[in-house]
C-alpha positions in Angstrom: 0.0 0.0 -0.1 1.4 3.3 -1.1 1.2 5.7 2.0 2.6 9.3 1.6 4.7 10.2 4.7 2.0 12.8 6.2 -0.6 10.0 6.2 1.2 7.5 8.3 0.0 6.6 11.8 0.9 9.4 14.3 1.5 7.0 17.2 2.5 3.2 17.7 -1.1 2.3 19.1 -3.3 3.4 15.8 -2.8 0.3 14.0 -3.6 -1.7 17.0 -6.5 0.4 17.7 -7.8 0.0 14.2 -7.5 -3.8 14.3 -9.3 -4.2 17.3 -11.9 -1.9 16.4 -12.6 -3.1 12.9 -11.9 -6.9 13.2 -13.8 -8.2 9.9 -10.3 -8.3 7.9 -10.0 -9.0 3.9 -7.8 -12.0 3.1 -6.0 -11.8 0.3 -3.5 -14.1 -1.4 -2.4 -15.4 -4.9 -3.9 -18.3 -6.8 -3.3 -19.6 -10.4 -4.0 -18.0 -13.3 -7.6 -19.7 -13.6 -8.6 -19.4 -10.0 -6.7 -16.6 -8.2 -6.4 -14.2 -6.7 -8.5 -15.3 -3.9 -10.1 -12.7 -1.3 -12.2 -13.8 1.7 -13.7 -11.7 4.7 -13.4 -13.1 8.2 -12.9 -12.0 11.7 -9.5 -11.8 12.8 -8.3 -11.4 16.6 -5.1 -11.0 18.3 -3.8 -14.4 19.9 -4.6 -13.9 23.5 -1.8 -16.3 24.5 0.8 -14.1 23.4 2.3 -10.8 24.8 0.8 -7.5 23.7 4.1 -5.6 23.5 4.9 -5.1 19.8 7.1 -3.2 17.3 5.5 0.0 15.7 4.8 -2.3 12.5 3.4 -5.0 14.5 6.0 -7.5 13.4 5.9 -10.4 15.2 2.3 -10.1 16.4 0.2 -13.5 16.4 -3.2 -13.3 14.7 -5.9 -15.8 15.0 -8.3 -16.0 12.1 -10.9 -18.9 10.5 -13.0 -19.4 7.2 -15.2 -22.3 6.0 -13.2 -25.3 4.8 -15.5 -25.7 2.0 -14.2 -22.2 0.8 -11.8 -23.0 -2.1 -9.5 -20.2 -0.7 -8.6 -22.6 2.4 -7.6 -25.3 0.1 -5.5 -22.7 -1.7 -3.7 -21.5 1.4 -0.4 -22.9 1.6 0.8 -24.0 5.3 3.5 -21.6 6.1 2.5 -19.1 2.8 2.1 -15.7 2.6 -1.3 -13.9 3.4 -2.4 -10.3 3.5 -5.0 -9.2 5.7 -6.7 -5.7 4.9 -8.7 -4.1 7.8 -10.7 -0.9 6.9 -11.3 2.0 9.6 -13.6 4.8 9.5 -13.9 6.7 6.3 -16.1 9.3 4.5 -16.5 11.6 1.4 -15.0 15.3 2.0 -17.1 17.7 -0.1 -15.1 21.0 -1.3 -18.1 22.8 0.3 -16.7 22.1 3.5 -13.4 24.1 2.6 -15.0 27.4 2.4 -12.5 28.3 -0.4 -11.8 28.2 -4.4 -9.6 25.7 -6.0 -10.6 23.0 -4.1 -11.4 19.5 -4.9 -13.3 16.8 -3.3 -11.5 13.7 -1.7 -12.1 10.8 0.8 -10.8 10.6 4.0 -10.0 7.0 5.1 -8.1 4.8 7.3 -6.9 1.5 6.5 -4.2 -1.1 7.6 -2.4 -3.7 5.6 -0.8 -6.6 7.5 1.4 -8.9 5.7 2.5 -12.3 7.3 2.5 -16.0 7.3 -0.1 -18.6 7.9 0.1 -21.8 9.8 -3.1 -24.1 9.3 -4.6 -25.6 12.8 -5.6 -29.0 12.1 -6.6 -30.7 15.2 -10.1 -30.1 16.6 -9.3 -28.7 20.1 -7.0 -26.2 18.6 -9.3 -25.0 16.2 -12.2 -25.4 18.9 -10.0 -23.1 20.9 -9.6 -20.4 18.1 -13.3 -20.3 17.8 -14.0 -19.8 21.8 -11.1 -17.2 21.9 -12.9 -15.3 18.6 -16.3 -15.3 20.9 -14.5 -13.9 24.1 -13.2 -11.5 22.0 -16.2 -10.1 20.5 -18.6 -10.8 23.4 -16.4 -9.0 25.4 -16.0 -6.0 23.2 -19.3 -5.8 21.4 -22.0 -8.1 22.7 -23.5 -8.8 26.3 -21.5 -11.4 27.7 -23.1 -14.6 26.4 -22.0 -17.7 28.1 -21.0 -20.3 25.5 -20.7 -23.0 27.8 -24.0 -24.7 26.8 -23.3 -24.3 22.8 -20.1 -26.1 23.4 -21.5 -29.3 22.2 -23.0 -27.8 19.2 -19.4 -26.2 18.6 -17.7 -29.6 18.2 -20.3 -30.5 15.3 -19.5 -27.6 13.4 -16.0 -27.4 14.1 -14.9 -30.1 11.8 -16.1 -27.5 9.0 -13.9 -24.7 10.3 -10.7 -24.0 8.7 -8.8 -21.9 11.5 -5.1 -20.5 11.0 -2.4 -19.0 13.3 -1.0 -15.5 11.5 2.6 -14.2 12.2 3.0 -10.6 11.2 6.2 -9.7 9.1 5.1 -6.2 8.6 2.2 -3.8 8.4 1.5 -0.6 7.0 -1.3 2.1 8.1 -2.8 4.7 6.2 -4.5 7.5 8.2 -5.6 9.9 5.6 -7.4 12.7 7.6 -6.8 16.0 6.1 -3.2 16.5 7.2 -2.7 18.0 3.9 -4.8 21.0 4.5 -4.4 24.1 6.4 -5.3 23.9 10.1 -8.3 25.8 10.2 -9.6 24.0 7.1 -9.1 20.6 8.8 -10.8 22.0 11.7 -14.0 22.7 9.5 -14.1 19.1 8.1 -13.9 17.6 11.4 -16.8 20.0 12.8 -18.6 18.8 9.9 -17.9 15.4 10.3 -18.6 15.5 14.1 -22.3 16.9 13.7 -22.9 14.6 11.0 -25.9 12.0 11.7 -23.7 9.3 9.7 -21.6 7.2 12.1 -18.7 6.9 9.8 -18.3 10.6 9.7 -18.6 11.1 13.4 -15.8 8.0 13.9 -13.8 9.8 11.4 -14.0 13.4 13.1 -13.0 11.5 16.4 -9.7 10.3 14.8 -9.1 13.5 13.3 -9.3 15.0 17.1 -6.5 12.6 18.2 -4.1 14.0 15.5 -1.1 15.9 17.0 
């Protein structure tokens, strides 16, 4: 991903926050001339058993994901092969009317992180079940009401054979946080104010990120 210097993450936690807040990733890998490339939307979490201390580009971090084994993408994944995970955060169209100046052009403010790494397929039932359980815990804790999965574990075991779980080791990542940094301060403030007052959740979330800029 091409990232101009002024759109790079302002702080080391920005990429981690985007991944945690927008966990539905697009997994992309090469295929043959007849069937590739492959792209699959899937939930991805940080491995809860690894340390939370990572370098600025997430190098060495471990992520967990899973997809349907019937998906041709699963069969095409090579154990130890390369995979790209893309995460999209808050974004919105910016109208020149917000700028209140002539010689302006529309644009799109957006946030995204591309994570490169290697895949290790998980083959055992117990480990696959563990990934499913860890995923439930991550999302119930952050987005749900604390649903207790205990009574559903028997059902989980019935469907786990159809689940393709994997462990993903990050080799590098790039974040794009395009939030009107190229504009003068007063123009950026107008964009932030306009987005913050919008009824659109994407705009309000983008405004919140803009308010965190140095």
